[in-house]
FILUM-354067 format. One record per atom (N, C-alpha, C): residue number from 1; atom name; x, y, z. Coordinates in steps of 0.001 Angstrom, whole numbers. Each point is the difference from the previous one (the first is absolute). Layout:
+-----+------+---------+---------+---------+
| pos | site |       u |       v |       w |
+-----+------+---------+---------+---------+
| NUM |   CA |       X |       Y |       Z |
...
+-----+------+---------+---------+---------+
# end
This chain:
+-----+------+---------+---------+---------+
| pos | site |       u |       v |       w |
+-----+------+---------+---------+---------+
|   1 |    N |    5407 |  141398 |  -37361 |
|   1 |   CA |    -158 |     543 |   -1348 |
|   1 |    C |    -441 |   -1120 |    -952 |
|   2 |    N |   -1122 |     191 |    -658 |
|   2 |   CA |    -531 |   -1043 |    -876 |
|   2 |    C |     668 |      -7 |   -1370 |
|   3 |    N |    -351 |    -999 |    -787 |
|   3 |   CA |     580 |    -135 |   -1350 |
|   3 |    C |    -443 |    1174 |    -879 |
|   4 |    N |   -1250 |     410 |     148 |
|   4 |   CA |    -525 |    1103 |    -810 |
|   4 |    C |     751 |    1299 |     252 |
|   5 |    N |     311 |     274 |    1277 |
|   5 |   CA |     710 |    1238 |     339 |
|   5 |    C |    1410 |       9 |    -584 |
|   6 |    N |     690 |   -1148 |      43 |
|   6 |   CA |    1353 |     -96 |    -521 |
|   6 |    C |       7 |     303 |   -1499 |
|   7 |    N |    -950 |    -594 |    -722 |
|   7 |   CA |     -91 |     206 |   -1447 |
|   7 |    C |    -263 |    1480 |    -299 |
|   8 |    N |    -825 |     628 |     820 |
|   8 |   CA |    -330 |    1418 |    -203 |
|   8 |    C |    1241 |     870 |     139 |
|   9 |    N |     839 |    -282 |    1013 |
|   9 |   CA |    1225 |     772 |     217 |
|   9 |    C |     930 |    -151 |   -1201 |
|  10 |    N |     174 |   -1231 |    -467 |
|  10 |   CA |     879 |    -257 |   -1140 |
|  10 |    C |    -521 |     739 |   -1237 |
|  11 |    N |   -1309 |       0 |    -173 |
|  11 |   CA |    -610 |     673 |   -1149 |
|  11 |    C |     286 |    1505 |      47 |
|  12 |    N |     -99 |     583 |    1176 |
|  12 |   CA |     266 |    1432 |     155 |
|  12 |    C |    1451 |     322 |    -348 |
|  13 |    N |     939 |    -837 |     437 |
|  13 |   CA |    1419 |     235 |    -271 |
|  13 |    C |     282 |     -32 |   -1494 |
|  14 |    N |    -545 |    -997 |    -703 |
|  14 |   CA |     252 |    -116 |   -1435 |
|  14 |    C |    -638 |    1177 |    -736 |
|  15 |    N |   -1168 |     431 |     455 |
|  15 |   CA |    -666 |    1126 |    -651 |
|  15 |    C |     832 |    1273 |     174 |
|  16 |    N |     622 |     145 |    1168 |
|  16 |   CA |     816 |    1185 |     281 |
|  16 |    C |    1205 |      59 |    -936 |
|  17 |    N |     688 |   -1144 |    -188 |
|  17 |   CA |    1182 |     -15 |    -867 |
|  17 |    C |    -398 |     252 |   -1450 |
|  18 |    N |   -1126 |    -562 |    -428 |
|  18 |   CA |    -484 |     240 |   -1363 |
|  18 |    C |    -324 |    1480 |    -172 |
|  19 |    N |    -601 |     599 |    1016 |
|  19 |   CA |    -309 |    1429 |     -54 |
|  19 |    C |    1259 |     842 |    -115 |
|  20 |    N |    1049 |    -390 |     719 |
|  20 |   CA |    1265 |     741 |     -72 |
|  20 |    C |     606 |    -100 |   -1392 |
|  21 |    N |     -24 |   -1213 |    -585 |
|  21 |   CA |     545 |    -194 |   -1351 |
|  21 |    C |    -796 |     838 |    -991 |
|  22 |    N |   -1340 |     -46 |     108 |
|  22 |   CA |    -847 |     807 |    -886 |
|  22 |    C |     317 |    1484 |     154 |
|  23 |    N |     161 |     444 |    1239 |
|  23 |   CA |     311 |    1408 |     253 |
|  23 |    C |    1313 |     405 |    -642 |
|  24 |    N |    1015 |    -850 |     112 |
|  24 |   CA |    1299 |     299 |    -601 |
|  24 |    C |    -108 |      53 |   -1517 |
|  25 |    N |    -709 |    -980 |    -584 |
|  25 |   CA |    -148 |     -37 |   -1459 |
|  25 |    C |    -768 |    1219 |    -496 |
|  26 |    N |   -1030 |     403 |     739 |
|  26 |   CA |    -792 |    1158 |    -409 |
|  26 |    C |     774 |    1300 |     172 |
|  27 |    N |     921 |      45 |     957 |
|  27 |   CA |     735 |    1241 |     247 |
|  27 |    C |    1152 |     199 |    -984 |
|  28 |    N |     438 |   -1065 |    -704 |
|  28 |   CA |    1104 |     141 |    -960 |
|  28 |    C |    -353 |    1002 |   -1102 |
|  29 |    N |   -1144 |    -160 |    -712 |
|  29 |   CA |    -336 |    1002 |   -1019 |
|  29 |    C |    -206 |    1387 |     589 |
|  30 |    N |    -495 |      56 |    1237 |
|  30 |   CA |    -161 |    1299 |     664 |
|  30 |    C |    1345 |     684 |     171 |
|  31 |    N |    1009 |    -773 |     462 |
|  31 |   CA |    1338 |     560 |     182 |
|  31 |    C |     584 |     443 |   -1329 |
|  32 |    N |    -158 |    -839 |   -1050 |
|  32 |   CA |     547 |     329 |   -1324 |
|  32 |    C |    -629 |    1293 |    -512 |
|  33 |    N |   -1323 |     119 |     121 |
|  33 |   CA |    -669 |    1202 |    -494 |
|  33 |    C |     381 |    1220 |     833 |
|  34 |    N |     165 |    -182 |    1318 |
|  34 |   CA |     396 |    1123 |     857 |
|  34 |    C |    1386 |     499 |    -388 |
|  35 |    N |     936 |    -938 |    -221 |
|  35 |   CA |    1357 |     386 |    -406 |
|  35 |    C |     -55 |     696 |   -1358 |
|  36 |    N |    -817 |    -532 |    -912 |
|  36 |   CA |    -156 |     614 |   -1319 |
|  36 |    C |    -520 |    1425 |     105 |
|  37 |    N |   -1009 |     214 |     849 |
|  37 |   CA |    -548 |    1345 |     181 |
|  37 |    C |    1036 |     942 |     595 |
|  38 |    N |     754 |    -481 |     995 |
|  38 |   CA |    1038 |     848 |     613 |
|  38 |    C |    1027 |     422 |   -1037 |
|  39 |    N |     433 |    -950 |    -853 |
|  39 |   CA |     989 |     313 |   -1029 |
|  39 |    C |    -574 |    1002 |    -993 |
|  40 |    N |   -1278 |    -206 |    -378 |
|  40 |   CA |    -647 |     902 |    -955 |
|  40 |    C |     -87 |    1413 |     567 |
|  41 |    N |    -416 |     111 |    1256 |
|  41 |   CA |    -113 |    1312 |     647 |
|  41 |    C |    1369 |     661 |     107 |
|  42 |    N |    1010 |    -771 |     403 |
|  42 |   CA |    1352 |     546 |     125 |
|  42 |    C |     512 |     478 |   -1357 |
|  43 |    N |    -271 |    -782 |   -1046 |
|  43 |   CA |     416 |     378 |   -1347 |
|  43 |    C |    -702 |    1288 |    -427 |
|  44 |    N |   -1287 |      93 |     301 |
|  44 |   CA |    -758 |    1198 |    -351 |
|  44 |    C |     538 |    1225 |     715 |
|  45 |    N |     334 |    -136 |    1277 |
|  45 |   CA |     529 |    1129 |     771 |
|  45 |    C |    1346 |     434 |    -560 |
|  46 |    N |     884 |    -957 |    -300 |
|  46 |   CA |    1324 |     364 |    -523 |
|  46 |    C |    -125 |     665 |   -1367 |
|  47 |    N |    -900 |    -498 |    -848 |
|  47 |   CA |    -195 |     624 |   -1318 |
|  47 |    C |    -530 |    1421 |     159 |
|  48 |    N |    -960 |     165 |     918 |
|  48 |   CA |    -581 |    1321 |     250 |
|  48 |    C |    1072 |     979 |     477 |
|  49 |    N |     850 |    -456 |     918 |
|  49 |   CA |    1062 |     862 |     517 |
|  49 |    C |    1013 |     331 |   -1095 |
|  50 |    N |     322 |    -969 |    -847 |
|  50 |   CA |     946 |     237 |   -1098 |
|  50 |    C |    -557 |    1042 |    -961 |
|  51 |    N |   -1279 |    -129 |    -339 |
|  51 |   CA |    -624 |     954 |    -923 |
|  51 |    C |     -77 |    1387 |     636 |
|  52 |    N |    -263 |      31 |    1288 |
|  52 |   CA |    -188 |    1269 |     693 |
|  52 |    C |    1322 |     764 |     126 |
|  53 |    N |    1077 |    -726 |     285 |
|  53 |   CA |    1286 |     664 |     227 |
|  53 |    C |     950 |    -126 |   -1186 |
|  54 |    N |    -522 |    -403 |   -1164 |
|  54 |   CA |     858 |    -142 |   -1183 |
|  54 |    C |     325 |    1378 |    -571 |
+-----+------+---------+---------+---------+
# end
């Protein structure tokens, strides 16, 4: 295994970890918005049911 191949492997590993960190950071707002939407929908359903059976 030459010096060039070793450097290439190390580069791939670091790129993978950076990609994972980026993925986690990008998914945080996605999770927050998803939870927000679920709460909004649940609130809307409960209000609708309250109005319907009031």
